[in-house]
LUMLOZA-83069 format. One record per residue (C-alpha): residue in one letter; x, y, z. Coordinates in nm, 2 decimals, m for minus. Example, Ala and Ser with C-alpha at 12.3 -4.5 7.8 and 13.67 -1.06 7.14 Angstrom:
<fikols>
<fikol code="A" x="1.23" y="m0.45" z="0.78"/>
<fikol code="S" x="1.37" y="m0.11" z="0.71"/>
</fikols>
This chain:
<fikols>
<fikol code="X" x="7.25" y="m4.18" z="6.05"/>
<fikol code="X" x="6.96" y="m4.25" z="6.30"/>
<fikol code="X" x="6.68" y="m4.01" z="6.26"/>
<fikol code="X" x="6.64" y="m3.78" z="6.56"/>
<fikol code="X" x="6.47" y="m3.43" z="6.60"/>
<fikol code="X" x="6.82" y="m3.27" z="6.57"/>
<fikol code="X" x="6.87" y="m3.45" z="6.23"/>
<fikol code="X" x="6.56" y="m3.32" z="6.08"/>
<fikol code="X" x="6.60" y="m3.09" z="5.78"/>
<fikol code="X" x="6.29" y="m2.91" z="5.87"/>
<fikol code="X" x="6.26" y="m2.75" z="6.20"/>
<fikol code="X" x="5.88" y="m2.84" z="6.18"/>
<fikol code="X" x="5.99" y="m3.20" z="6.24"/>
<fikol code="X" x="6.28" y="m3.13" z="6.44"/>
<fikol code="X" x="6.31" y="m2.84" z="6.70"/>
<fikol code="X" x="5.93" y="m2.76" z="6.69"/>
<fikol code="X" x="5.78" y="m3.11" z="6.62"/>
<fikol code="X" x="5.63" y="m3.11" z="6.98"/>
<fikol code="X" x="5.42" y="m2.81" z="6.90"/>
<fikol code="X" x="5.27" y="m2.96" z="6.58"/>
<fikol code="X" x="5.17" y="m3.30" z="6.72"/>
<fikol code="X" x="4.79" y="m3.21" z="6.63"/>
<fikol code="X" x="4.87" y="m3.13" z="6.29"/>
<fikol code="X" x="5.13" y="m3.38" z="6.17"/>
<fikol code="X" x="4.91" y="m3.69" z="6.19"/>
<fikol code="X" x="4.67" y="m3.51" z="5.97"/>
<fikol code="X" x="4.90" y="m3.35" z="5.71"/>
<fikol code="X" x="5.20" y="m3.59" z="5.70"/>
<fikol code="X" x="5.25" y="m3.86" z="5.45"/>
<fikol code="X" x="5.09" y="m4.10" z="5.67"/>
<fikol code="X" x="4.80" y="m3.87" z="5.69"/>
<fikol code="X" x="4.77" y="m3.85" z="5.31"/>
<fikol code="X" x="4.78" y="m4.25" z="5.30"/>
<fikol code="X" x="4.50" y="m4.26" z="5.56"/>
<fikol code="X" x="4.28" y="m4.05" z="5.35"/>
<fikol code="X" x="4.34" y="m4.26" z="5.04"/>
<fikol code="X" x="4.24" y="m4.57" z="5.23"/>
<fikol code="X" x="3.92" y="m4.39" z="5.34"/>
<fikol code="X" x="3.83" y="m4.28" z="4.99"/>
<fikol code="X" x="3.89" y="m4.62" z="4.83"/>
<fikol code="X" x="3.69" y="m4.78" z="5.11"/>
<fikol code="X" x="3.39" y="m4.54" z="5.05"/>
<fikol code="X" x="3.39" y="m4.57" z="4.70"/>
<fikol code="X" x="3.40" y="m4.94" z="4.72"/>
<fikol code="X" x="3.12" y="m4.95" z="4.95"/>
<fikol code="X" x="2.92" y="m4.73" z="4.77"/>
<fikol code="X" x="2.96" y="m4.93" z="4.45"/>
<fikol code="X" x="2.83" y="m5.24" z="4.64"/>
<fikol code="X" x="2.53" y="m5.06" z="4.72"/>
<fikol code="X" x="2.43" y="m4.98" z="4.36"/>
<fikol code="X" x="2.26" y="m5.30" z="4.27"/>
<fikol code="X" x="2.48" y="m5.41" z="4.01"/>
<fikol code="X" x="2.43" y="m5.79" z="3.94"/>
<fikol code="X" x="2.80" y="m5.82" z="3.93"/>
<fikol code="X" x="2.87" y="m5.67" z="4.29"/>
<fikol code="X" x="2.61" y="m5.75" z="4.53"/>
<fikol code="X" x="2.58" y="m5.54" z="4.85"/>
<fikol code="X" x="2.84" y="m5.62" z="5.11"/>
<fikol code="X" x="2.74" y="m5.80" z="5.44"/>
<fikol code="X" x="2.73" y="m5.61" z="5.75"/>
<fikol code="X" x="3.05" y="m5.78" z="5.87"/>
<fikol code="X" x="3.23" y="m5.69" z="5.55"/>
<fikol code="X" x="3.15" y="m5.34" z="5.61"/>
<fikol code="X" x="3.24" y="m5.31" z="5.96"/>
<fikol code="X" x="3.58" y="m5.49" z="5.87"/>
<fikol code="X" x="3.65" y="m5.23" z="5.58"/>
<fikol code="X" x="3.54" y="m4.93" z="5.81"/>
<fikol code="X" x="3.78" y="m5.07" z="6.08"/>
<fikol code="X" x="4.09" y="m5.03" z="5.82"/>
<fikol code="X" x="4.03" y="m4.67" z="5.81"/>
<fikol code="X" x="3.96" y="m4.61" z="6.17"/>
<fikol code="X" x="4.25" y="m4.82" z="6.29"/>
<fikol code="X" x="4.50" y="m4.72" z="6.02"/>
<fikol code="X" x="4.83" y="m4.72" z="6.18"/>
<fikol code="X" x="5.20" y="m4.63" z="6.12"/>
<fikol code="X" x="5.27" y="m5.00" z="6.03"/>
<fikol code="X" x="4.99" y="m4.99" z="5.77"/>
<fikol code="X" x="5.16" y="m4.69" z="5.62"/>
<fikol code="X" x="5.50" y="m4.86" z="5.62"/>
<fikol code="X" x="5.34" y="m5.18" z="5.46"/>
<fikol code="X" x="5.21" y="m4.93" z="5.18"/>
<fikol code="X" x="5.55" y="m4.78" z="5.12"/>
<fikol code="X" x="5.69" y="m5.11" z="5.10"/>
<fikol code="X" x="5.45" y="m5.18" z="4.82"/>
<fikol code="X" x="5.54" y="m4.85" z="4.66"/>
<fikol code="X" x="5.90" y="m4.97" z="4.62"/>
<fikol code="X" x="5.78" y="m5.24" z="4.35"/>
<fikol code="X" x="5.49" y="m5.02" z="4.19"/>
<fikol code="X" x="5.68" y="m4.68" z="4.19"/>
<fikol code="X" x="5.32" y="m4.55" z="4.22"/>
<fikol code="X" x="5.18" y="m4.43" z="4.55"/>
<fikol code="X" x="4.80" y="m4.46" z="4.47"/>
<fikol code="X" x="4.85" y="m4.81" z="4.33"/>
<fikol code="X" x="5.04" y="m4.91" z="4.64"/>
<fikol code="X" x="4.74" y="m4.81" z="4.83"/>
<fikol code="X" x="4.49" y="m5.02" z="4.61"/>
<fikol code="X" x="4.72" y="m5.32" z="4.64"/>
<fikol code="X" x="4.75" y="m5.29" z="5.01"/>
<fikol code="X" x="4.38" y="m5.27" z="5.06"/>
<fikol code="X" x="4.35" y="m5.59" z="4.83"/>
<fikol code="X" x="4.58" y="m5.76" z="5.04"/>
<fikol code="X" x="4.33" y="m5.73" z="5.34"/>
<fikol code="X" x="4.07" y="m5.91" z="5.16"/>
<fikol code="X" x="4.30" y="m6.23" z="5.13"/>
<fikol code="X" x="4.13" y="m6.39" z="5.44"/>
<fikol code="X" x="3.78" y="m6.28" z="5.33"/>
<fikol code="X" x="3.63" y="m6.47" z="5.05"/>
<fikol code="X" x="3.33" y="m6.22" z="5.02"/>
<fikol code="X" x="3.59" y="m5.93" z="4.97"/>
<fikol code="X" x="3.81" y="m6.12" z="4.76"/>
<fikol code="X" x="3.54" y="m6.20" z="4.51"/>
<fikol code="X" x="3.49" y="m5.82" z="4.47"/>
<fikol code="X" x="3.86" y="m5.72" z="4.47"/>
<fikol code="X" x="3.86" y="m5.57" z="4.13"/>
<fikol code="X" x="3.60" y="m5.32" z="4.23"/>
<fikol code="X" x="3.86" y="m5.15" z="4.44"/>
<fikol code="X" x="3.96" y="m4.84" z="4.27"/>
<fikol code="X" x="3.70" y="m4.93" z="3.99"/>
<fikol code="X" x="3.69" y="m4.66" z="3.71"/>
<fikol code="X" x="3.90" y="m4.44" z="3.92"/>
<fikol code="X" x="4.20" y="m4.23" z="3.82"/>
<fikol code="X" x="4.47" y="m4.15" z="4.07"/>
<fikol code="X" x="4.36" y="m3.80" z="4.12"/>
<fikol code="X" x="3.99" y="m3.91" z="4.19"/>
<fikol code="X" x="4.17" y="m4.05" z="4.51"/>
<fikol code="X" x="4.44" y="m3.79" z="4.56"/>
<fikol code="X" x="4.21" y="m3.48" z="4.52"/>
<fikol code="X" x="3.95" y="m3.59" z="4.77"/>
<fikol code="X" x="4.22" y="m3.71" z="5.00"/>
<fikol code="X" x="4.37" y="m3.38" z="5.00"/>
<fikol code="X" x="4.04" y="m3.21" z="5.07"/>
<fikol code="X" x="3.97" y="m3.44" z="5.36"/>
<fikol code="X" x="4.32" y="m3.35" z="5.50"/>
<fikol code="X" x="4.25" y="m2.98" z="5.46"/>
<fikol code="X" x="3.91" y="m2.99" z="5.60"/>
<fikol code="X" x="4.00" y="m3.16" z="5.92"/>
<fikol code="X" x="4.33" y="m2.94" z="5.94"/>
<fikol code="X" x="4.13" y="m2.63" z="5.91"/>
<fikol code="X" x="3.85" y="m2.74" z="6.14"/>
<fikol code="X" x="4.02" y="m2.90" z="6.43"/>
<fikol code="X" x="4.38" y="m2.71" z="6.42"/>
<fikol code="X" x="4.40" y="m2.37" z="6.23"/>
<fikol code="X" x="4.06" y="m2.24" z="6.33"/>
<fikol code="X" x="4.07" y="m2.34" z="6.68"/>
<fikol code="X" x="4.41" y="m2.19" z="6.70"/>
<fikol code="X" x="4.28" y="m1.86" z="6.56"/>
<fikol code="X" x="3.98" y="m1.86" z="6.76"/>
<fikol code="X" x="4.19" y="m1.88" z="7.08"/>
<fikol code="X" x="4.38" y="m1.58" z="6.95"/>
<fikol code="X" x="4.05" y="m1.38" z="6.89"/>
<fikol code="X" x="3.92" y="m1.46" z="7.22"/>
<fikol code="X" x="4.25" y="m1.35" z="7.40"/>
<fikol code="X" x="4.26" y="m1.05" z="7.21"/>
<fikol code="X" x="3.89" y="m0.97" z="7.29"/>
<fikol code="X" x="3.95" y="m1.01" z="7.63"/>
<fikol code="X" x="4.24" y="m0.78" z="7.61"/>
<fikol code="X" x="4.05" y="m0.52" z="7.44"/>
<fikol code="X" x="3.77" y="m0.54" z="7.71"/>
<fikol code="X" x="4.03" y="m0.52" z="7.99"/>
<fikol code="X" x="4.22" y="m0.22" z="7.87"/>
<fikol code="X" x="3.94" y="m0.04" z="7.70"/>
<fikol code="X" x="3.97" y="0.25" z="7.93"/>
<fikol code="X" x="4.34" y="0.28" z="7.93"/>
<fikol code="X" x="4.42" y="0.59" z="7.73"/>
<fikol code="X" x="4.73" y="0.58" z="7.51"/>
<fikol code="X" x="4.91" y="0.81" z="7.28"/>
<fikol code="X" x="4.87" y="0.72" z="6.91"/>
<fikol code="X" x="5.15" y="0.75" z="6.65"/>
<fikol code="X" x="5.09" y="0.79" z="6.28"/>
<fikol code="X" x="5.37" y="0.79" z="6.07"/>
<fikol code="X" x="5.58" y="0.75" z="6.39"/>
<fikol code="X" x="5.48" y="1.08" z="6.52"/>
<fikol code="X" x="5.26" y="1.18" z="6.81"/>
<fikol code="X" x="4.90" y="1.19" z="6.72"/>
<fikol code="X" x="4.54" y="1.18" z="6.86"/>
<fikol code="X" x="4.53" y="0.96" z="7.15"/>
<fikol code="X" x="4.35" y="0.63" z="7.18"/>
<fikol code="X" x="4.30" y="0.35" z="7.42"/>
<fikol code="X" x="4.51" y="0.05" z="7.43"/>
<fikol code="X" x="4.17" y="m0.18" z="7.42"/>
<fikol code="X" x="4.07" y="0.00" z="7.11"/>
<fikol code="X" x="4.38" y="m0.07" z="6.94"/>
<fikol code="X" x="4.34" y="m0.43" z="7.00"/>
<fikol code="X" x="3.98" y="m0.41" z="6.91"/>
<fikol code="X" x="4.08" y="m0.33" z="6.57"/>
<fikol code="X" x="4.27" y="m0.64" z="6.54"/>
<fikol code="X" x="3.99" y="m0.85" z="6.68"/>
<fikol code="X" x="3.75" y="m0.75" z="6.41"/>
<fikol code="X" x="3.99" y="m0.79" z="6.12"/>
<fikol code="X" x="4.10" y="m1.13" z="6.26"/>
<fikol code="X" x="3.74" y="m1.24" z="6.31"/>
<fikol code="X" x="3.65" y="m1.15" z="5.96"/>
<fikol code="X" x="3.95" y="m1.34" z="5.82"/>
<fikol code="X" x="3.85" y="m1.63" z="6.03"/>
<fikol code="X" x="3.49" y="m1.63" z="5.89"/>
<fikol code="X" x="3.64" y="m1.64" z="5.52"/>
<fikol code="X" x="3.85" y="m1.92" z="5.60"/>
<fikol code="X" x="3.55" y="m2.13" z="5.76"/>
<fikol code="X" x="3.33" y="m2.04" z="5.45"/>
<fikol code="X" x="3.55" y="m2.19" z="5.20"/>
<fikol code="X" x="3.39" y="m2.51" z="5.05"/>
<fikol code="X" x="3.61" y="m2.80" z="5.03"/>
<fikol code="X" x="3.56" y="m2.97" z="4.70"/>
<fikol code="X" x="3.61" y="m3.29" z="4.55"/>
<fikol code="X" x="3.56" y="m3.49" z="4.21"/>
<fikol code="X" x="3.54" y="m3.85" z="4.11"/>
<fikol code="X" x="3.51" y="m3.83" z="3.74"/>
<fikol code="X" x="3.76" y="m4.04" z="3.58"/>
<fikol code="X" x="4.09" y="m3.97" z="3.37"/>
<fikol code="X" x="3.96" y="m3.64" z="3.21"/>
<fikol code="X" x="3.67" y="m3.55" z="3.40"/>
<fikol code="X" x="3.41" y="m3.71" z="3.16"/>
<fikol code="X" x="3.32" y="m4.03" z="3.32"/>
<fikol code="X" x="3.47" y="m4.23" z="3.02"/>
<fikol code="X" x="3.57" y="m4.55" z="3.19"/>
<fikol code="X" x="3.26" y="m4.57" z="3.41"/>
<fikol code="X" x="3.02" y="m4.54" z="3.12"/>
<fikol code="X" x="3.22" y="m4.82" z="2.93"/>
<fikol code="X" x="3.13" y="m5.05" z="3.20"/>
<fikol code="X" x="2.76" y="m4.95" z="3.28"/>
<fikol code="X" x="2.66" y="m4.68" z="3.00"/>
<fikol code="X" x="2.30" y="m4.66" z="3.14"/>
<fikol code="X" x="2.40" y="m4.57" z="3.49"/>
<fikol code="X" x="2.40" y="m4.22" z="3.63"/>
<fikol code="X" x="2.76" y="m4.19" z="3.74"/>
<fikol code="X" x="2.76" y="m3.81" z="3.78"/>
<fikol code="X" x="2.49" y="m3.87" z="4.06"/>
<fikol code="X" x="2.67" y="m4.16" z="4.23"/>
<fikol code="X" x="2.98" y="m3.96" z="4.22"/>
<fikol code="X" x="2.81" y="m3.67" z="4.39"/>
<fikol code="X" x="2.65" y="m3.89" z="4.63"/>
<fikol code="X" x="2.96" y="m4.05" z="4.73"/>
<fikol code="X" x="3.13" y="m3.71" z="4.78"/>
<fikol code="X" x="2.86" y="m3.53" z="4.96"/>
<fikol code="X" x="2.73" y="m3.80" z="5.20"/>
<fikol code="X" x="2.88" y="m3.76" z="5.54"/>
<fikol code="X" x="3.16" y="m3.98" z="5.69"/>
<fikol code="X" x="3.20" y="m4.26" z="5.74"/>
<fikol code="X" x="3.01" y="m4.40" z="5.44"/>
<fikol code="X" x="3.08" y="m4.10" z="5.22"/>
<fikol code="X" x="3.33" y="m3.80" z="5.24"/>
<fikol code="X" x="3.13" y="m3.51" z="5.35"/>
<fikol code="X" x="3.28" y="m3.28" z="5.10"/>
<fikol code="X" x="3.13" y="m3.05" z="4.82"/>
<fikol code="X" x="3.10" y="m3.19" z="4.48"/>
<fikol code="X" x="3.30" y="m3.05" z="4.19"/>
<fikol code="X" x="3.11" y="m3.12" z="3.88"/>
<fikol code="X" x="3.37" y="m2.99" z="3.61"/>
<fikol code="X" x="3.72" y="m3.07" z="3.61"/>
<fikol code="X" x="4.02" y="m3.20" z="3.38"/>
<fikol code="X" x="4.21" y="m3.50" z="3.52"/>
<fikol code="X" x="4.27" y="m3.29" z="3.84"/>
<fikol code="X" x="4.03" y="m3.10" z="4.06"/>
<fikol code="X" x="4.10" y="m2.74" z="3.95"/>
<fikol code="X" x="4.23" y="m2.65" z="4.30"/>
<fikol code="X" x="4.06" y="m2.32" z="4.28"/>
<fikol code="X" x="3.91" y="m2.37" z="4.64"/>
<fikol code="X" x="4.27" y="m2.45" z="4.77"/>
<fikol code="X" x="4.39" y="m2.11" z="4.63"/>
<fikol code="X" x="4.10" y="m1.94" z="4.80"/>
<fikol code="X" x="4.16" y="m2.12" z="5.13"/>
<fikol code="X" x="4.53" y="m2.05" z="5.13"/>
<fikol code="X" x="4.47" y="m1.69" z="5.04"/>
<fikol code="X" x="4.24" y="m1.67" z="5.32"/>
<fikol code="X" x="4.48" y="m1.80" z="5.58"/>
<fikol code="X" x="4.75" y="m1.59" z="5.45"/>
<fikol code="X" x="4.53" y="m1.28" z="5.50"/>
<fikol code="X" x="4.48" y="m1.38" z="5.86"/>
<fikol code="X" x="4.84" y="m1.42" z="5.88"/>
<fikol code="X" x="4.92" y="m1.08" z="5.74"/>
<fikol code="X" x="4.69" y="m0.93" z="6.00"/>
<fikol code="X" x="4.87" y="m1.12" z="6.28"/>
<fikol code="X" x="5.21" y="m0.99" z="6.12"/>
<fikol code="X" x="5.08" y="m0.63" z="6.16"/>
<fikol code="X" x="4.98" y="m0.70" z="6.52"/>
<fikol code="X" x="5.32" y="m0.88" z="6.57"/>
<fikol code="X" x="5.49" y="m0.56" z="6.47"/>
<fikol code="X" x="5.28" y="m0.33" z="6.67"/>
<fikol code="X" x="5.30" y="m0.51" z="6.98"/>
<fikol code="X" x="5.67" y="m0.54" z="6.95"/>
<fikol code="X" x="5.69" y="m0.17" z="6.92"/>
<fikol code="X" x="5.47" y="m0.12" z="7.24"/>
<fikol code="X" x="5.69" y="m0.36" z="7.42"/>
<fikol code="X" x="5.99" y="m0.14" z="7.29"/>
<fikol code="X" x="5.82" y="0.18" z="7.41"/>
<fikol code="X" x="5.77" y="0.02" z="7.76"/>
<fikol code="X" x="5.38" y="0.01" z="7.71"/>
<fikol code="X" x="5.39" y="m0.35" z="7.80"/>
<fikol code="X" x="5.63" y="m0.54" z="8.01"/>
<fikol code="X" x="5.68" y="m0.92" z="8.01"/>
<fikol code="X" x="5.65" y="m1.15" z="8.27"/>
<fikol code="X" x="5.98" y="m1.30" z="8.37"/>
<fikol code="X" x="6.04" y="m1.67" z="8.37"/>
<fikol code="X" x="6.29" y="m1.83" z="8.60"/>
<fikol code="X" x="6.60" y="m1.92" z="8.41"/>
<fikol code="X" x="6.51" y="m1.75" z="8.10"/>
<fikol code="X" x="6.79" y="m1.58" z="7.92"/>
<fikol code="X" x="6.74" y="m1.25" z="7.72"/>
<fikol code="X" x="7.11" y="m1.23" z="7.58"/>
<fikol code="X" x="7.43" y="m1.42" z="7.62"/>
<fikol code="X" x="7.60" y="m1.10" z="7.74"/>
<fikol code="X" x="7.35" y="m0.85" z="7.86"/>
<fikol code="X" x="7.17" y="m0.98" z="8.18"/>
<fikol code="X" x="6.91" y="m0.72" z="8.19"/>
<fikol code="X" x="6.72" y="m0.79" z="7.86"/>
<fikol code="X" x="6.40" y="m0.96" z="7.84"/>
<fikol code="X" x="6.33" y="m0.98" z="7.47"/>
<fikol code="X" x="5.99" y="m0.98" z="7.28"/>
<fikol code="X" x="6.07" y="m1.33" z="7.11"/>
<fikol code="X" x="5.74" y="m1.48" z="7.09"/>
<fikol code="X" x="5.65" y="m1.17" z="6.88"/>
<fikol code="X" x="5.95" y="m1.20" z="6.65"/>
<fikol code="X" x="5.91" y="m1.59" z="6.63"/>
<fikol code="X" x="5.56" y="m1.54" z="6.52"/>
<fikol code="X" x="5.61" y="m1.28" z="6.25"/>
<fikol code="X" x="5.90" y="m1.48" z="6.11"/>
<fikol code="X" x="5.71" y="m1.81" z="6.09"/>
<fikol code="X" x="5.40" y="m1.62" z="5.96"/>
<fikol code="X" x="5.64" y="m1.49" z="5.68"/>
<fikol code="X" x="5.73" y="m1.85" z="5.60"/>
<fikol code="X" x="5.38" y="m1.96" z="5.61"/>
<fikol code="X" x="5.26" y="m1.69" z="5.37"/>
<fikol code="X" x="5.56" y="m1.74" z="5.15"/>
<fikol code="X" x="5.44" y="m2.10" z="5.08"/>
<fikol code="X" x="5.06" y="m2.04" z="5.10"/>
<fikol code="X" x="5.12" y="m1.77" z="4.82"/>
<fikol code="X" x="5.28" y="m2.01" z="4.59"/>
<fikol code="X" x="5.03" y="m2.29" z="4.65"/>
<fikol code="X" x="4.75" y="m2.05" z="4.55"/>
<fikol code="X" x="4.93" y="m1.92" z="4.25"/>
<fikol code="X" x="5.06" y="m2.24" z="4.12"/>
<fikol code="X" x="4.79" y="m2.51" z="4.19"/>
<fikol code="X" x="4.51" y="m2.38" z="3.99"/>
<fikol code="X" x="4.76" y="m2.40" z="3.68"/>
<fikol code="X" x="4.79" y="m2.72" z="3.50"/>
<fikol code="X" x="4.90" y="m2.79" z="3.14"/>
<fikol code="X" x="4.61" y="m2.91" z="2.93"/>
<fikol code="X" x="4.43" y="m3.19" z="3.08"/>
<fikol code="X" x="4.72" y="m3.29" z="3.35"/>
<fikol code="X" x="5.07" y="m3.22" z="3.43"/>
<fikol code="X" x="5.26" y="m3.34" z="3.76"/>
<fikol code="X" x="5.38" y="m2.99" z="3.90"/>
<fikol code="X" x="5.10" y="m2.98" z="4.14"/>
<fikol code="X" x="5.20" y="m3.33" z="4.30"/>
<fikol code="X" x="5.50" y="m3.24" z="4.47"/>
<fikol code="X" x="5.37" y="m2.89" z="4.57"/>
<fikol code="X" x="5.06" y="m3.03" z="4.73"/>
<fikol code="X" x="5.30" y="m3.24" z="4.97"/>
<fikol code="X" x="5.39" y="m2.91" z="5.13"/>
<fikol code="X" x="5.04" y="m2.81" z="5.24"/>
<fikol code="X" x="5.12" y="m2.92" z="5.58"/>
<fikol code="X" x="5.45" y="m2.74" z="5.58"/>
<fikol code="X" x="5.27" y="m2.41" z="5.51"/>
<fikol code="X" x="5.00" y="m2.46" z="5.76"/>
<fikol code="X" x="5.26" y="m2.59" z="6.01"/>
<fikol code="X" x="5.45" y="m2.27" z="6.00"/>
<fikol code="X" x="5.12" y="m2.09" z="6.07"/>
<fikol code="X" x="5.00" y="m2.30" z="6.36"/>
<fikol code="X" x="5.36" y="m2.25" z="6.50"/>
<fikol code="X" x="5.33" y="m1.88" z="6.49"/>
<fikol code="X" x="4.96" y="m1.87" z="6.64"/>
<fikol code="X" x="5.12" y="m2.06" z="6.93"/>
<fikol code="X" x="5.40" y="m1.82" z="6.98"/>
<fikol code="X" x="5.16" y="m1.53" z="6.98"/>
<fikol code="X" x="4.94" y="m1.70" z="7.24"/>
<fikol code="X" x="5.24" y="m1.75" z="7.44"/>
<fikol code="X" x="5.37" y="m1.39" z="7.39"/>
<fikol code="X" x="5.03" y="m1.23" z="7.46"/>
<fikol code="X" x="5.00" y="m1.44" z="7.80"/>
<fikol code="X" x="5.31" y="m1.29" z="7.91"/>
<fikol code="X" x="5.23" y="m0.94" z="7.86"/>
<fikol code="X" x="5.17" y="m0.69" z="8.15"/>
<fikol code="X" x="5.04" y="m0.33" z="8.09"/>
<fikol code="X" x="5.26" y="m0.05" z="8.20"/>
<fikol code="X" x="5.00" y="0.23" z="8.28"/>
<fikol code="X" x="5.28" y="0.45" z="8.42"/>
<fikol code="X" x="5.49" y="0.47" z="8.11"/>
<fikol code="X" x="5.19" y="0.50" z="7.89"/>
<fikol code="X" x="5.06" y="0.78" z="8.12"/>
<fikol code="X" x="5.41" y="0.96" z="8.10"/>
<fikol code="X" x="5.40" y="0.94" z="7.71"/>
<fikol code="X" x="5.09" y="1.11" z="7.72"/>
<fikol code="X" x="5.15" y="1.37" z="7.97"/>
<fikol code="X" x="5.46" y="1.45" z="7.75"/>
<fikol code="X" x="5.25" y="1.50" z="7.43"/>
<fikol code="X" x="5.00" y="1.82" z="7.48"/>
<fikol code="X" x="5.06" y="1.91" z="7.12"/>
<fikol code="X" x="4.81" y="1.63" z="7.03"/>
<fikol code="X" x="4.54" y="1.89" z="7.18"/>
<fikol code="X" x="4.59" y="2.11" z="6.86"/>
<fikol code="X" x="4.34" y="1.90" z="6.69"/>
<fikol code="X" x="4.03" y="1.94" z="6.90"/>
<fikol code="X" x="4.14" y="2.32" z="6.97"/>
<fikol code="X" x="4.15" y="2.41" z="6.61"/>
<fikol code="X" x="3.81" y="2.20" z="6.55"/>
<fikol code="X" x="3.63" y="2.41" z="6.81"/>
<fikol code="X" x="3.78" y="2.72" z="6.66"/>
<fikol code="X" x="3.64" y="2.62" z="6.31"/>
<fikol code="X" x="3.32" y="2.57" z="6.47"/>
<fikol code="X" x="3.29" y="2.94" z="6.58"/>
<fikol code="X" x="3.44" y="3.08" z="6.27"/>
<fikol code="X" x="3.77" y="3.18" z="6.40"/>
<fikol code="X" x="4.01" y="3.29" z="6.12"/>
<fikol code="X" x="4.26" y="3.03" z="6.02"/>
<fikol code="X" x="4.25" y="2.79" z="6.31"/>
<fikol code="X" x="4.45" y="2.54" z="6.15"/>
<fikol code="X" x="4.72" y="2.78" z="6.06"/>
<fikol code="X" x="4.73" y="2.93" z="6.39"/>
<fikol code="X" x="4.78" y="2.60" z="6.58"/>
<fikol code="X" x="5.02" y="2.51" z="6.31"/>
<fikol code="X" x="5.26" y="2.80" z="6.38"/>
<fikol code="X" x="5.20" y="2.77" z="6.77"/>
<fikol code="X" x="5.27" y="2.40" z="6.80"/>
<fikol code="X" x="5.50" y="2.29" z="6.53"/>
<fikol code="X" x="5.86" y="2.21" z="6.63"/>
<fikol code="X" x="5.79" y="2.34" z="6.98"/>
<fikol code="X" x="5.79" y="2.14" z="7.30"/>
<fikol code="X" x="5.42" y="2.18" z="7.43"/>
<fikol code="X" x="5.30" y="2.20" z="7.80"/>
<fikol code="X" x="5.01" y="2.22" z="7.98"/>
<fikol code="X" x="5.05" y="2.59" z="8.04"/>
<fikol code="X" x="5.15" y="2.67" z="7.69"/>
<fikol code="X" x="4.84" y="2.50" z="7.55"/>
<fikol code="X" x="4.60" y="2.61" z="7.80"/>
<fikol code="X" x="4.72" y="2.98" z="7.77"/>
<fikol code="X" x="4.65" y="2.93" z="7.40"/>
<fikol code="X" x="4.30" y="2.82" z="7.48"/>
<fikol code="X" x="4.23" y="3.10" z="7.75"/>
<fikol code="X" x="4.31" y="3.38" z="7.48"/>
<fikol code="X" x="4.04" y="3.24" z="7.25"/>
<fikol code="X" x="3.74" y="3.44" z="7.16"/>
<fikol code="X" x="3.49" y="3.16" z="7.21"/>
<fikol code="X" x="3.20" y="3.09" z="7.44"/>
<fikol code="X" x="3.32" y="3.06" z="7.81"/>
<fikol code="X" x="3.15" y="2.74" z="7.84"/>
<fikol code="X" x="3.33" y="2.58" z="7.54"/>
<fikol code="X" x="3.67" y="2.73" z="7.69"/>
<fikol code="X" x="3.63" y="2.58" z="8.02"/>
<fikol code="X" x="3.55" y="2.23" z="7.84"/>
<fikol code="X" x="3.89" y="2.28" z="7.62"/>
<fikol code="X" x="4.08" y="2.39" z="7.95"/>
<fikol code="X" x="3.95" y="2.07" z="8.13"/>
<fikol code="X" x="4.08" y="1.86" z="7.82"/>
<fikol code="X" x="4.41" y="1.66" z="7.87"/>
<fikol code="X" x="4.58" y="1.43" z="7.63"/>
<fikol code="X" x="4.45" y="1.13" z="7.84"/>
<fikol code="X" x="4.10" y="1.24" z="7.81"/>
<fikol code="X" x="4.07" y="1.30" z="7.45"/>
<fikol code="X" x="4.02" y="0.96" z="7.35"/>
<fikol code="X" x="3.67" y="1.01" z="7.14"/>
<fikol code="X" x="3.48" y="0.70" z="7.16"/>
<fikol code="X" x="3.77" y="0.44" z="7.18"/>
<fikol code="X" x="3.67" y="0.32" z="7.52"/>
<fikol code="X" x="3.31" y="0.24" z="7.39"/>
<fikol code="X" x="3.43" y="0.09" z="7.06"/>
<fikol code="X" x="3.68" y="m0.15" z="7.26"/>
<fikol code="X" x="3.42" y="m0.26" z="7.50"/>
<fikol code="X" x="3.17" y="m0.34" z="7.21"/>
<fikol code="X" x="3.39" y="m0.56" z="7.02"/>
</fikols>
């Protein structure tokens, strides 16, 4: 069967492939191969610069050629590596053999070919390649998408800072807030989560089969291999990898930083699930309307419907992302003794986890762009909820020492339909200073919003 988008098992490579064009080249198997070539080339060039008699520094032309193999890595190159893997049945060895095959017409490189993958275990290449994938995916796809959401929500918080809105705690009418303040809450939480994602150090190790530089020291016992490894890992690209050095490991890098990163992304996703559900509810209440699109259908049988599908899609995909991210963070730091292979197949799904997250971020951005505030509906809810003023009334009564203010308001309001006339009648009978009485009489559910507007504008 010819592969097409509709024959893909994963919707990320099928239905939603067009939405992930920025992530796919980075987190796909092709992207993984690309990073492996990058690591092998960086290690090879760095070895040539040590000054070993057996491996003289490479000429400028050779360096340019090698860096070009990384810069211009293509689908055809990836397919050539896969063809070699059919024989080797080992993906890292296939990369090594492919790289050596590129030396055949270049005597200088051919003479030094055995320094490709020198003293490296497969995991020296794999862990640094995964680190490079994650760093670039985080920095140019995940965080920019989240930053756009933060900016959009912040703009909404400011725009709706002064729009009063009825709160609902436990689903019941509660002290009013403003639309902007409720959005500002999300902005602050999401920005803090983004900061945690950005601050995770992406680590790499290149220390041999069990983390002790055994093979390295067997060849050159007097050379400081640890310092060399650190230099290759921390030197900025293209001559190094630009990662943070991991000095202690078994055969695999411990993956604790990965767990930290995936947990941080999952935390941001959880905040956005919370927001997706809330805004879905506000749409249901009529607080927001959704802009119509010509030709769009909300139901196959009910013509009137305009469904909040973007927020529903976001919630579903964020849940999928978090299920995978949490498995990654729980599983990857665990390896039997010095090495088992259970991490290998799991790591190949990092892009799937991030893909569902990125898909959700796009759905949220689209959904937020469709929202139009319905101030009339919000105002109607407020004007039908005079019972929320029981809180400020009993608080002022407490100030002036009136007996059992909470109990009085409880008896007066609970289970009763409150109106302006009823509440103002209660206030008028209070034995409090006239100025305070007038202040309470002037209060409405729409004006009882505390510092909500200020807090929203400040975010």
